[in-house]
All heavy atoms as TSV, in Angstrom:
chain	resi	resn	atom	element	x	y	z
A	1	VAL	N	N	0.854	-1.175	0.000
A	1	VAL	CA	C	0.000	0.000	0.000
A	1	VAL	C	C	0.900	1.238	0.000
A	1	VAL	O	O	1.886	1.295	0.731
A	1	VAL	CB	C	-0.928	0.018	1.232
A	1	VAL	CG1	C	-1.757	1.281	1.277
A	1	VAL	CG2	C	-1.819	-1.208	1.247
A	2	THR	N	N	0.538	2.230	-0.814
A	2	THR	CA	C	1.248	3.509	-0.813
A	2	THR	C	C	0.267	4.612	-0.428
A	2	THR	O	O	-0.937	4.498	-0.672
A	2	THR	CB	C	1.867	3.829	-2.185
A	2	THR	OG1	O	0.839	3.857	-3.166
A	2	THR	CG2	C	2.918	2.795	-2.571
A	3	TYR	N	N	0.798	5.659	0.172
A	3	TYR	CA	C	-0.011	6.758	0.683
A	3	TYR	C	C	0.433	8.069	0.051
A	3	TYR	O	O	1.610	8.263	-0.226
A	3	TYR	CB	C	0.139	6.872	2.200
A	3	TYR	CG	C	-0.239	5.617	2.936
A	3	TYR	CD1	C	0.709	4.629	3.178
A	3	TYR	CD2	C	-1.537	5.408	3.375
A	3	TYR	CE1	C	0.369	3.462	3.844
A	3	TYR	CE2	C	-1.882	4.252	4.041
A	3	TYR	CZ	C	-0.927	3.281	4.273
A	3	TYR	OH	O	-1.262	2.130	4.934
A	4	ARG	N	N	-0.535	8.970	-0.122
A	4	ARG	CA	C	-0.199	10.324	-0.569
A	4	ARG	C	C	-1.243	11.302	-0.060
A	4	ARG	O	O	-2.401	10.939	0.164
A	4	ARG	CB	C	-0.059	10.407	-2.079
A	4	ARG	CG	C	-1.330	10.267	-2.844
A	4	ARG	CD	C	-1.044	10.300	-4.351
A	4	ARG	NE	N	-2.307	10.306	-5.061
A	4	ARG	CZ	C	-2.705	11.262	-5.870
A	4	ARG	NH1	N	-1.929	12.293	-6.108
A	4	ARG	NH2	N	-3.868	11.198	-6.471
A	5	ALA	N	N	-0.806	12.545	0.138
A	5	ALA	CA	C	-1.687	13.613	0.610
A	5	ALA	C	C	-2.103	14.459	-0.584
A	5	ALA	O	O	-1.289	14.767	-1.449
A	5	ALA	CB	C	-0.971	14.464	1.645
A	6	THR	N	N	-3.395	14.820	-0.634
A	6	THR	CA	C	-3.930	15.614	-1.738
A	6	THR	C	C	-4.904	16.654	-1.207
A	6	THR	O	O	-5.290	16.620	-0.039
A	6	THR	CB	C	-4.671	14.729	-2.763
A	6	THR	OG1	O	-5.795	14.115	-2.120
A	6	THR	CG2	C	-3.763	13.659	-3.337
A	7	ASN	N	N	-5.337	17.538	-2.083
A	7	ASN	CA	C	-6.411	18.506	-1.818
A	7	ASN	C	C	-6.176	19.337	-0.555
A	7	ASN	O	O	-7.038	19.422	0.313
A	7	ASN	CB	C	-7.766	17.813	-1.725
A	7	ASN	CG	C	-8.140	17.099	-2.997
A	7	ASN	OD1	O	-7.531	17.292	-4.031
A	7	ASN	ND2	N	-9.142	16.256	-2.915
A	8	PHE	N	N	-5.012	19.946	-0.453
A	8	PHE	CA	C	-4.706	20.775	0.713
A	8	PHE	C	C	-5.521	22.062	0.694
A	8	PHE	O	O	-5.655	22.715	-0.333
A	8	PHE	CB	C	-3.218	21.154	0.723
A	8	PHE	CG	C	-2.337	20.076	1.255
A	8	PHE	CD1	C	-1.775	19.149	0.398
A	8	PHE	CD2	C	-2.064	19.990	2.604
A	8	PHE	CE1	C	-0.952	18.156	0.876
A	8	PHE	CE2	C	-1.238	18.999	3.093
A	8	PHE	CZ	C	-0.683	18.077	2.224
A	9	PHE	N	N	-6.078	22.418	1.857
A	9	PHE	CA	C	-6.706	23.721	2.038
A	9	PHE	C	C	-6.272	24.261	3.387
A	9	PHE	O	O	-6.522	23.604	4.403
A	9	PHE	CB	C	-8.226	23.645	1.978
A	9	PHE	CG	C	-8.833	25.007	2.092
A	9	PHE	CD1	C	-8.900	25.831	0.992
A	9	PHE	CD2	C	-9.293	25.483	3.312
A	9	PHE	CE1	C	-9.430	27.108	1.099
A	9	PHE	CE2	C	-9.819	26.752	3.430
A	9	PHE	CZ	C	-9.887	27.564	2.318
A	10	PRO	N	N	-5.625	25.373	3.435
A	10	PRO	CA	C	-5.151	26.164	2.306
A	10	PRO	C	C	-3.980	25.463	1.609
A	10	PRO	O	O	-3.327	24.597	2.202
A	10	PRO	CB	C	-4.707	27.478	2.949
A	10	PRO	CG	C	-4.338	27.113	4.346
A	10	PRO	CD	C	-5.239	25.969	4.730
A	11	PRO	N	N	-3.703	25.843	0.366
A	11	PRO	CA	C	-2.624	25.206	-0.391
A	11	PRO	C	C	-1.253	25.293	0.277
A	11	PRO	O	O	-0.380	24.474	0.018
A	11	PRO	CB	C	-2.624	25.950	-1.728
A	11	PRO	CG	C	-4.007	26.483	-1.863
A	11	PRO	CD	C	-4.461	26.792	-0.453
A	12	SER	N	N	-1.043	26.247	1.169
A	12	SER	CA	C	0.238	26.376	1.870
A	12	SER	C	C	0.524	25.174	2.764
A	12	SER	O	O	1.656	24.987	3.222
A	12	SER	CB	C	0.269	27.657	2.689
A	12	SER	OG	O	-0.726	27.619	3.698
A	13	GLY	N	N	-0.479	24.341	3.021
A	13	GLY	CA	C	-0.284	23.131	3.815
A	13	GLY	C	C	0.737	22.189	3.207
A	13	GLY	O	O	1.412	21.448	3.923
A	14	ARG	N	N	0.881	22.213	1.887
A	14	ARG	CA	C	1.890	21.377	1.216
A	14	ARG	C	C	3.303	21.691	1.698
A	14	ARG	O	O	4.172	20.832	1.645
A	14	ARG	CB	C	1.837	21.579	-0.290
A	14	ARG	CG	C	0.609	21.053	-0.936
A	14	ARG	CD	C	0.758	21.111	-2.456
A	14	ARG	NE	N	-0.480	20.748	-3.102
A	14	ARG	CZ	C	-0.919	19.515	-3.230
A	14	ARG	NH1	N	-0.225	18.526	-2.747
A	14	ARG	NH2	N	-2.060	19.264	-3.845
A	15	ASP	N	N	3.516	22.926	2.156
A	15	ASP	CA	C	4.852	23.349	2.583
A	15	ASP	C	C	5.197	22.908	4.005
A	15	ASP	O	O	6.367	22.894	4.367
A	15	ASP	CB	C	4.980	24.871	2.489
A	15	ASP	CG	C	4.774	25.380	1.072
A	15	ASP	OD1	O	5.049	24.623	0.115
A	15	ASP	OD2	O	4.338	26.537	0.926
A	16	VAL	N	N	4.201	22.573	4.820
A	16	VAL	CA	C	4.470	22.263	6.227
A	16	VAL	C	C	4.019	20.869	6.659
A	16	VAL	O	O	4.302	20.459	7.778
A	16	VAL	CB	C	3.843	23.315	7.171
A	16	VAL	CG1	C	4.508	24.666	7.005
A	16	VAL	CG2	C	2.352	23.407	6.986
A	17	ILE	N	N	3.337	20.133	5.775
A	17	ILE	CA	C	2.836	18.803	6.121
A	17	ILE	C	C	3.313	17.821	5.063
A	17	ILE	O	O	3.202	18.082	3.865
A	17	ILE	CB	C	1.298	18.795	6.200
A	17	ILE	CG1	C	0.825	19.725	7.314
A	17	ILE	CG2	C	0.775	17.381	6.420
A	17	ILE	CD1	C	-0.668	19.976	7.340
A	18	SER	N	N	3.853	16.675	5.520
A	18	SER	CA	C	4.278	15.644	4.577
A	18	SER	C	C	3.772	14.292	5.061
A	18	SER	O	O	3.437	14.112	6.233
A	18	SER	CB	C	5.798	15.620	4.428
A	18	SER	OG	O	6.401	15.094	5.587
A	19	ILE	N	N	3.733	13.327	4.149
A	19	ILE	CA	C	3.315	11.974	4.489
A	19	ILE	C	C	4.342	10.990	3.952
A	19	ILE	O	O	4.845	11.157	2.836
A	19	ILE	CB	C	1.900	11.669	3.942
A	19	ILE	CG1	C	1.436	10.298	4.399
A	19	ILE	CG2	C	1.854	11.799	2.445
A	19	ILE	CD1	C	-0.029	10.041	4.217
A	20	ASN	N	N	4.673	9.993	4.759
A	20	ASN	CA	C	5.585	8.944	4.331
A	20	ASN	C	C	4.801	8.021	3.395
A	20	ASN	O	O	3.802	7.438	3.813
A	20	ASN	CB	C	6.106	8.174	5.543
A	20	ASN	CG	C	7.081	7.093	5.183
A	20	ASN	OD1	O	6.852	6.291	4.282
A	20	ASN	ND2	N	8.179	7.050	5.910
A	21	PRO	N	N	5.217	7.871	2.138
A	21	PRO	CA	C	4.439	7.074	1.189
A	21	PRO	C	C	4.373	5.581	1.527
A	21	PRO	O	O	3.442	4.901	1.108
A	21	PRO	CB	C	5.145	7.282	-0.152
A	21	PRO	CG	C	6.374	8.035	0.108
A	21	PRO	CD	C	6.367	8.511	1.527
A	22	GLN	N	N	5.322	5.056	2.321
A	22	GLN	CA	C	5.295	3.636	2.668
A	22	GLN	C	C	4.501	3.342	3.939
A	22	GLN	O	O	3.867	2.307	4.048
A	22	GLN	CB	C	6.725	3.087	2.836
A	22	GLN	CG	C	7.463	2.878	1.532
A	22	GLN	CD	C	8.002	4.177	0.958
A	22	GLN	OE1	O	8.424	5.067	1.700
A	22	GLN	NE2	N	7.954	4.304	-0.355
A	23	THR	N	N	4.539	4.249	4.918
A	23	THR	CA	C	3.895	3.981	6.209
A	23	THR	C	C	2.617	4.784	6.442
A	23	THR	O	O	1.824	4.432	7.310
A	23	THR	CB	C	4.861	4.285	7.370
A	23	THR	OG1	O	5.140	5.691	7.384
A	23	THR	CG2	C	6.145	3.480	7.250
A	24	GLY	N	N	2.459	5.904	5.733
A	24	GLY	CA	C	1.311	6.768	5.951
A	24	GLY	C	C	1.498	7.729	7.110
A	24	GLY	O	O	0.584	8.476	7.458
A	25	GLU	N	N	2.686	7.737	7.726
A	25	GLU	CA	C	2.949	8.633	8.855
A	25	GLU	C	C	2.919	10.091	8.388
A	25	GLU	O	O	3.580	10.451	7.423
A	25	GLU	CB	C	4.304	8.321	9.463
A	25	GLU	CG	C	4.661	9.211	10.616
A	25	GLU	CD	C	6.032	8.894	11.175
A	25	GLU	OE1	O	6.995	8.832	10.397
A	25	GLU	OE2	O	6.117	8.708	12.407
A	26	ILE	N	N	2.146	10.908	9.094
A	26	ILE	CA	C	2.023	12.335	8.789
A	26	ILE	C	C	2.960	13.102	9.704
A	26	ILE	O	O	2.972	12.883	10.919
A	26	ILE	CB	C	0.570	12.806	9.001
A	26	ILE	CG1	C	-0.382	12.026	8.102
A	26	ILE	CG2	C	0.448	14.297	8.756
A	26	ILE	CD1	C	-1.832	12.213	8.432
A	27	ARG	N	N	3.758	14.016	9.100
A	27	ARG	CA	C	4.725	14.804	9.875
A	27	ARG	C	C	4.667	16.262	9.485
A	27	ARG	O	O	4.329	16.591	8.354
A	27	ARG	CB	C	6.146	14.314	9.610
A	27	ARG	CG	C	6.394	12.960	10.167
A	27	ARG	CD	C	7.848	12.633	10.125
A	27	ARG	NE	N	8.093	11.759	11.256
A	27	ARG	CZ	C	9.172	11.769	11.977
A	27	ARG	NH1	N	10.141	12.588	11.702
A	27	ARG	NH2	N	9.312	10.946	12.980
A	28	LEU	N	N	5.048	17.113	10.424
A	28	LEU	CA	C	5.218	18.534	10.141
A	28	LEU	C	C	6.636	18.749	9.633
A	28	LEU	O	O	7.590	18.217	10.197
A	28	LEU	CB	C	4.996	19.371	11.391
A	28	LEU	CG	C	3.579	19.390	11.935
A	28	LEU	CD1	C	3.532	20.186	13.225
A	28	LEU	CD2	C	2.634	19.962	10.918
A	29	THR	N	N	6.768	19.550	8.573
A	29	THR	CA	C	8.089	19.853	8.028
A	29	THR	C	C	8.460	21.308	8.263
A	29	THR	O	O	9.518	21.748	7.835
A	29	THR	CB	C	8.131	19.549	6.517
A	29	THR	OG1	O	7.135	20.332	5.856
A	29	THR	CG2	C	7.877	18.085	6.253
A	30	GLY	N	N	7.587	22.046	8.930
A	30	GLY	CA	C	7.847	23.447	9.225
A	30	GLY	C	C	7.037	23.875	10.428
A	30	GLY	O	O	6.211	23.131	10.942
A	31	ALA	N	N	7.268	25.094	10.848
A	31	ALA	CA	C	6.566	25.640	12.012
A	31	ALA	C	C	5.155	26.077	11.629
A	31	ALA	O	O	4.919	26.537	10.519
A	31	ALA	CB	C	7.336	26.824	12.579
A	32	LEU	N	N	4.214	25.902	12.558
A	32	LEU	CA	C	2.840	26.360	12.369
A	32	LEU	C	C	2.626	27.625	13.181
A	32	LEU	O	O	3.121	27.734	14.298
A	32	LEU	CB	C	1.854	25.278	12.823
A	32	LEU	CG	C	1.957	23.930	12.128
A	32	LEU	CD1	C	0.908	22.986	12.687
A	32	LEU	CD2	C	1.802	24.081	10.631
A	33	ASP	N	N	1.889	28.559	12.625
A	33	ASP	CA	C	1.620	29.827	13.314
A	33	ASP	C	C	0.113	30.070	13.301
A	33	ASP	O	O	-0.481	30.244	12.243
A	33	ASP	CB	C	2.356	30.975	12.622
A	33	ASP	CG	C	2.227	32.287	13.372
A	33	ASP	OD1	O	1.461	32.348	14.366
A	33	ASP	OD2	O	2.888	33.252	12.968
A	34	PHE	N	N	-0.487	30.076	14.485
A	34	PHE	CA	C	-1.932	30.274	14.625
A	34	PHE	C	C	-2.394	31.573	13.977
A	34	PHE	O	O	-3.484	31.627	13.409
A	34	PHE	CB	C	-2.313	30.254	16.109
A	34	PHE	CG	C	-3.764	30.538	16.357
A	34	PHE	CD1	C	-4.698	29.525	16.222
A	34	PHE	CD2	C	-4.189	31.797	16.720
A	34	PHE	CE1	C	-6.040	29.778	16.449
A	34	PHE	CE2	C	-5.527	32.059	16.949
A	34	PHE	CZ	C	-6.450	31.035	16.808
A	35	GLU	N	N	-1.580	32.622	14.058
A	35	GLU	CA	C	-1.977	33.912	13.489
A	35	GLU	C	C	-2.041	33.871	11.959
A	35	GLU	O	O	-2.758	34.646	11.353
A	35	GLU	CB	C	-1.020	35.024	13.942
A	35	GLU	CG	C	-1.319	35.558	15.332
A	35	GLU	CD	C	-0.852	34.626	16.448
A	35	GLU	OE1	O	0.079	33.833	16.235
A	35	GLU	OE2	O	-1.444	34.688	17.543
A	36	GLU	N	N	-1.283	32.976	11.330
A	36	GLU	CA	C	-1.303	32.868	9.866
A	36	GLU	C	C	-2.404	31.920	9.386
A	36	GLU	O	O	-3.199	32.265	8.523
A	36	GLU	CB	C	0.047	32.380	9.349
A	36	GLU	CG	C	1.145	33.404	9.496
A	36	GLU	CD	C	2.472	32.884	8.987
A	36	GLU	OE1	O	2.490	31.890	8.235
A	36	GLU	OE2	O	3.492	33.488	9.342
A	37	VAL	N	N	-2.428	30.704	9.928
A	37	VAL	CA	C	-3.422	29.698	9.540
A	37	VAL	C	C	-3.827	28.935	10.792
A	37	VAL	O	O	-2.976	28.417	11.507
A	37	VAL	CB	C	-2.848	28.704	8.499
A	37	VAL	CG1	C	-3.885	27.667	8.121
A	37	VAL	CG2	C	-2.359	29.433	7.249
A	38	SER	N	N	-5.129	28.854	11.052
A	38	SER	CA	C	-5.590	28.171	12.263
A	38	SER	C	C	-6.024	26.731	12.007
A	38	SER	O	O	-6.236	25.972	12.946
A	38	SER	CB	C	-6.732	28.940	12.908
A	38	SER	OG	O	-7.837	28.994	12.027
A	39	MET	N	N	-6.152	26.343	10.719
A	39	MET	CA	C	-6.585	24.983	10.418
A	39	MET	C	C	-6.106	24.565	9.031
A	39	MET	O	O	-6.105	25.366	8.101
A	39	MET	CB	C	-8.113	24.883	10.484
A	39	MET	CG	C	-8.609	23.482	10.281
A	39	MET	SD	S	-10.378	23.241	10.601
A	39	MET	CE	C	-11.137	24.669	9.950
A	40	PHE	N	N	-5.689	23.297	8.913
A	40	PHE	CA	C	-5.337	22.693	7.637
A	40	PHE	C	C	-6.278	21.528	7.385
A	40	PHE	O	O	-6.595	20.769	8.297
A	40	PHE	CB	C	-3.892	22.176	7.645
A	40	PHE	CG	C	-2.867	23.261	7.742
A	40	PHE	CD1	C	-2.340	23.625	8.968
A	40	PHE	CD2	C	-2.430	23.917	6.611
A	40	PHE	CE1	C	-1.395	24.618	9.067
A	40	PHE	CE2	C	-1.477	24.923	6.696
A	40	PHE	CZ	C	-0.963	25.268	7.932
A	41	ASP	N	N	-6.704	21.381	6.163
A	41	ASP	CA	C	-7.639	20.329	5.762
A	41	ASP	C	C	-7.044	19.663	4.522
A	41	ASP	O	O	-6.682	20.348	3.568
A	41	ASP	CB	C	-8.980	20.997	5.438
A	41	ASP	CG	C	-10.062	20.028	5.062
A	41	ASP	OD1	O	-9.768	18.907	4.629
A	41	ASP	OD2	O	-11.238	20.411	5.186
A	42	PHE	N	N	-6.904	18.336	4.550
A	42	PHE	CA	C	-6.378	17.629	3.380
A	42	PHE	C	C	-6.888	16.197	3.369
A	42	PHE	O	O	-7.529	15.749	4.314
A	42	PHE	CB	C	-4.846	17.682	3.327
A	42	PHE	CG	C	-4.145	17.131	4.536
A	42	PHE	CD1	C	-3.634	15.847	4.533
A	42	PHE	CD2	C	-3.970	17.900	5.667
A	42	PHE	CE1	C	-2.973	15.340	5.639
A	42	PHE	CE2	C	-3.310	17.414	6.780
A	42	PHE	CZ	C	-2.811	16.122	6.758
A	43	ARG	N	N	-6.648	15.496	2.274
A	43	ARG	CA	C	-7.084	14.115	2.129
A	43	ARG	C	C	-5.871	13.210	2.029
A	43	ARG	O	O	-4.849	13.583	1.475
A	43	ARG	CB	C	-7.934	13.952	0.881
A	43	ARG	CG	C	-9.235	14.717	0.959
A	43	ARG	CD	C	-9.967	14.680	-0.353
A	43	ARG	NE	N	-10.626	13.425	-0.616
A	43	ARG	CZ	C	-11.845	13.113	-0.225
A	43	ARG	NH1	N	-12.536	13.982	0.459
A	43	ARG	NH2	N	-12.380	11.966	-0.508
A	44	ILE	N	N	-6.004	12.000	2.550
A	44	ILE	CA	C	-4.987	10.971	2.415
A	44	ILE	C	C	-5.574	9.878	1.525
A	44	ILE	O	O	-6.695	9.418	1.758
A	44	ILE	CB	C	-4.600	10.368	3.784
A	44	ILE	CG1	C	-4.048	11.430	4.718
A	44	ILE	CG2	C	-3.623	9.208	3.597
A	44	ILE	CD1	C	-2.734	12.011	4.297
A	45	GLU	N	N	-4.819	9.497	0.519
A	45	GLU	CA	C	-5.226	8.394	-0.355
A	45	GLU	C	C	-4.299	7.217	-0.108
A	45	GLU	O	O	-3.082	7.375	-0.093
A	45	GLU	CB	C	-5.151	8.796	-1.816
A	45	GLU	CG	C	-5.526	7.666	-2.743
A	45	GLU	CD	C	-5.298	8.015	-4.202
A	45	GLU	OE1	O	-4.131	7.972	-4.646
A	45	GLU	OE2	O	-6.293	8.338	-4.874
A	46	ALA	N	N	-4.872	6.035	0.098
A	46	ALA	CA	C	-4.109	4.794	0.229
A	46	ALA	C	C	-4.442	3.939	-0.995
A	46	ALA	O	O	-5.603	3.735	-1.317
A	46	ALA	CB	C	-4.497	4.059	1.502
A	47	ARG	N	N	-3.401	3.467	-1.692
A	47	ARG	CA	C	-3.600	2.703	-2.930
A	47	ARG	C	C	-2.770	1.426	-2.866
A	47	ARG	O	O	-1.594	1.460	-2.515
A	47	ARG	CB	C	-3.185	3.542	-4.128
A	47	ARG	CG	C	-3.381	2.866	-5.468
A	47	ARG	CD	C	-3.035	3.793	-6.607
A	47	ARG	NE	N	-3.946	4.919	-6.654
A	47	ARG	CZ	C	-4.990	5.012	-7.461
A	47	ARG	NH1	N	-5.250	4.047	-8.310
A	47	ARG	NH2	N	-5.764	6.074	-7.433
A	48	ASP	N	N	-3.395	0.297	-3.227
A	48	ASP	CA	C	-2.639	-0.952	-3.239
A	48	ASP	C	C	-1.996	-1.170	-4.605
A	48	ASP	O	O	-2.160	-0.360	-5.513
A	48	ASP	CB	C	-3.515	-2.137	-2.822
A	48	ASP	CG	C	-4.574	-2.520	-3.839
A	48	ASP	OD1	O	-4.523	-2.051	-4.997
A	48	ASP	OD2	O	-5.464	-3.314	-3.481
A	49	LYS	N	N	-1.256	-2.253	-4.735
A	49	LYS	CA	C	-0.524	-2.513	-5.979
A	49	LYS	C	C	-1.159	-3.649	-6.772
A	49	LYS	O	O	-0.484	-4.309	-7.566
A	49	LYS	CB	C	0.933	-2.813	-5.657
A	49	LYS	CG	C	1.618	-1.620	-5.031
A	49	LYS	CD	C	3.039	-1.905	-4.658
A	49	LYS	CE	C	3.605	-0.664	-3.988
A	49	LYS	NZ	N	4.901	-0.886	-3.402
A	50	GLY	N	N	-2.441	-3.868	-6.571
A	50	GLY	CA	C	-3.143	-4.913	-7.298
A	50	GLY	C	C	-3.424	-4.510	-8.736
A	50	GLY	O	O	-3.146	-3.402	-9.176
A	51	ILE	N	N	-3.985	-5.450	-9.477
A	51	ILE	CA	C	-4.377	-5.174	-10.862
A	51	ILE	C	C	-5.860	-5.497	-10.971
A	51	ILE	O	O	-6.229	-6.668	-10.917
A	51	ILE	CB	C	-3.555	-6.022	-11.846
A	51	ILE	CG1	C	-2.096	-5.671	-11.696
A	51	ILE	CG2	C	-4.032	-5.803	-13.271
A	51	ILE	CD1	C	-1.165	-6.456	-12.554
A	52	PRO	N	N	-6.713	-4.519	-11.088
A	52	PRO	CA	C	-6.439	-3.086	-11.042
A	52	PRO	C	C	-6.191	-2.630	-9.607
A	52	PRO	O	O	-6.683	-3.246	-8.660
A	52	PRO	CB	C	-7.729	-2.462	-11.580
A	52	PRO	CG	C	-8.795	-3.423	-11.186
A	52	PRO	CD	C	-8.146	-4.795	-11.269
A	53	PRO	N	N	-5.454	-1.527	-9.432
A	53	PRO	CA	C	-5.203	-1.030	-8.069
A	53	PRO	C	C	-6.492	-0.484	-7.438
A	53	PRO	O	O	-7.303	0.135	-8.108
A	53	PRO	CB	C	-4.173	0.076	-8.263
A	53	PRO	CG	C	-4.228	0.442	-9.695
A	53	PRO	CD	C	-4.774	-0.737	-10.444
A	54	LEU	N	N	-6.657	-0.758	-6.165
A	54	LEU	CA	C	-7.798	-0.235	-5.407
A	54	LEU	C	C	-7.304	0.856	-4.476
A	54	LEU	O	O	-6.151	0.835	-4.032
A	54	LEU	CB	C	-8.459	-1.345	-4.604
A	54	LEU	CG	C	-9.003	-2.524	-5.417
A	54	LEU	CD1	C	-9.524	-3.606	-4.489
A	54	LEU	CD2	C	-10.080	-2.063	-6.376
A	55	SER	N	N	-8.165	1.813	-4.185
A	55	SER	CA	C	-7.753	2.903	-3.308
A	55	SER	C	C	-8.868	3.270	-2.345
A	55	SER	O	O	-10.038	2.993	-2.587
A	55	SER	CB	C	-7.336	4.130	-4.122
A	55	SER	OG	O	-8.435	4.648	-4.831
A	56	GLY	N	N	-8.475	3.884	-1.263
A	56	GLY	CA	C	-9.392	4.427	-0.275
A	56	GLY	C	C	-8.862	5.773	0.153
A	56	GLY	O	O	-7.705	6.104	-0.096
A	57	HIS	N	N	-9.696	6.568	0.778
A	57	HIS	CA	C	-9.248	7.890	1.193
A	57	HIS	C	C	-9.923	8.291	2.502
A	57	HIS	O	O	-10.936	7.707	2.890
A	57	HIS	CB	C	-9.541	8.937	0.114
A	57	HIS	CG	C	-10.998	9.114	-0.150
A	57	HIS	ND1	N	-11.688	8.320	-1.023
A	57	HIS	CD2	C	-11.904	9.967	0.377
A	57	HIS	CE1	C	-12.963	8.695	-1.041
A	57	HIS	NE2	N	-13.116	9.691	-0.192
A	58	CYS	N	N	-9.324	9.264	3.162
A	58	CYS	CA	C	-9.906	9.832	4.371
A	58	CYS	C	C	-9.559	11.310	4.420
A	58	CYS	O	O	-8.636	11.771	3.754
A	58	CYS	CB	C	-9.416	9.117	5.627
A	58	CYS	SG	S	-7.697	9.414	6.017
A	59	LYS	N	N	-10.310	12.046	5.199
A	59	LYS	CA	C	-10.089	13.477	5.385
A	59	LYS	C	C	-9.356	13.684	6.707
A	59	LYS	O	O	-9.702	13.059	7.717
A	59	LYS	CB	C	-11.432	14.192	5.412
A	59	LYS	CG	C	-11.353	15.671	5.653
A	59	LYS	CD	C	-12.748	16.269	5.643
A	59	LYS	CE	C	-12.708	17.742	5.914
A	59	LYS	NZ	N	-14.054	18.344	5.835
A	60	VAL	N	N	-8.355	14.561	6.695
A	60	VAL	CA	C	-7.600	14.891	7.905
A	60	VAL	C	C	-7.727	16.393	8.134
A	60	VAL	O	O	-7.551	17.189	7.216
A	60	VAL	CB	C	-6.112	14.510	7.758
A	60	VAL	CG1	C	-5.328	14.924	8.989
A	60	VAL	CG2	C	-5.956	13.028	7.493
A	61	VAL	N	N	-8.048	16.768	9.367
A	61	VAL	CA	C	-8.128	18.177	9.741
A	61	VAL	C	C	-7.150	18.402	10.892
A	61	VAL	O	O	-7.201	17.709	11.902
A	61	VAL	CB	C	-9.560	18.573	10.178
A	61	VAL	CG1	C	-9.598	20.016	10.632
A	61	VAL	CG2	C	-10.545	18.332	9.050
A	62	VAL	N	N	-6.241	19.355	10.698
A	62	VAL	CA	C	-5.264	19.718	11.728
A	62	VAL	C	C	-5.642	21.096	12.240
A	62	VAL	O	O	-5.648	22.063	11.486
A	62	VAL	CB	C	-3.828	19.734	11.156
A	62	VAL	CG1	C	-2.848	20.196	12.214
A	62	VAL	CG2	C	-3.456	18.371	10.615
A	63	GLU	N	N	-5.971	21.182	13.523
A	63	GLU	CA	C	-6.322	22.462	14.132
A	63	GLU	C	C	-5.117	22.983	14.879
A	63	GLU	O	O	-4.531	22.295	15.719
A	63	GLU	CB	C	-7.485	22.281	15.095
A	63	GLU	CG	C	-7.956	23.559	15.718
A	63	GLU	CD	C	-9.139	23.361	16.644
A	63	GLU	OE1	O	-9.720	22.273	16.672
A	63	GLU	OE2	O	-9.472	24.322	17.350
A	64	VAL	N	N	-4.719	24.206	14.566
A	64	VAL	CA	C	-3.569	24.851	15.199
A	64	VAL	C	C	-4.086	25.628	16.403
A	64	VAL	O	O	-4.975	26.466	16.272
A	64	VAL	CB	C	-2.829	25.766	14.215
A	64	VAL	CG1	C	-1.620	26.395	14.871
A	64	VAL	CG2	C	-2.433	25.003	12.948
A	65	VAL	N	N	-3.518	25.364	17.566
A	65	VAL	CA	C	-3.930	26.021	18.801
A	65	VAL	C	C	-2.883	27.070	19.170
A	65	VAL	O	O	-1.684	26.805	19.131
A	65	VAL	CB	C	-4.082	24.987	19.932
A	65	VAL	CG1	C	-4.490	25.669	21.227
A	65	VAL	CG2	C	-5.099	23.930	19.542
A	66	ASP	N	N	-3.335	28.244	19.541
A	66	ASP	CA	C	-2.433	29.309	19.954
A	66	ASP	C	C	-2.006	29.060	21.393
A	66	ASP	O	O	-2.810	29.162	22.314
A	66	ASP	CB	C	-3.129	30.659	19.821
A	66	ASP	CG	C	-2.200	31.827	20.025
A	66	ASP	OD1	O	-0.993	31.602	20.274
A	66	ASP	OD2	O	-2.659	32.973	19.946
A	67	VAL	N	N	-0.738	28.745	21.601
A	67	VAL	CA	C	-0.255	28.442	22.950
A	67	VAL	C	C	-0.184	29.664	23.843
A	67	VAL	O	O	-0.062	29.537	25.055
A	67	VAL	CB	C	1.123	27.747	22.911
A	67	VAL	CG1	C	1.035	26.423	22.196
A	67	VAL	CG2	C	2.159	28.633	22.274
A	68	ASN	N	N	-0.278	30.859	23.284
A	68	ASN	CA	C	-0.215	32.082	24.087
A	68	ASN	C	C	-1.545	32.410	24.766
A	68	ASN	O	O	-1.578	33.258	25.655
A	68	ASN	CB	C	0.221	33.274	23.213
A	68	ASN	CG	C	1.619	33.086	22.682
A	68	ASN	OD1	O	2.456	32.503	23.346
A	68	ASN	ND2	N	1.858	33.542	21.472
A	69	ASP	N	N	-2.638	31.808	24.341
A	69	ASP	CA	C	-3.954	32.093	24.927
A	69	ASP	C	C	-4.211	31.245	26.154
A	69	ASP	O	O	-3.774	30.174	26.308
A	69	ASP	CB	C	-5.058	31.860	23.902
A	69	ASP	CG	C	-5.055	32.931	22.806
A	69	ASP	OD1	O	-4.399	33.968	23.001
A	69	ASP	OD2	O	-5.695	32.694	21.785
């Protein structure tokens, strides 16, 4: 099974969120700032290597909390 992230909202999420294509582990690759973006919304697609390949997807929402409040 391979994994990929798609349909980022806002599109800047591509710059700070990554997914390991073999394990599906989601990681931050940059700092998040509540004042800039308070929430990221994206989809994860999992696809097998069958013939024909089958896939499934889920929605992920990351809420950024302001630690100063």
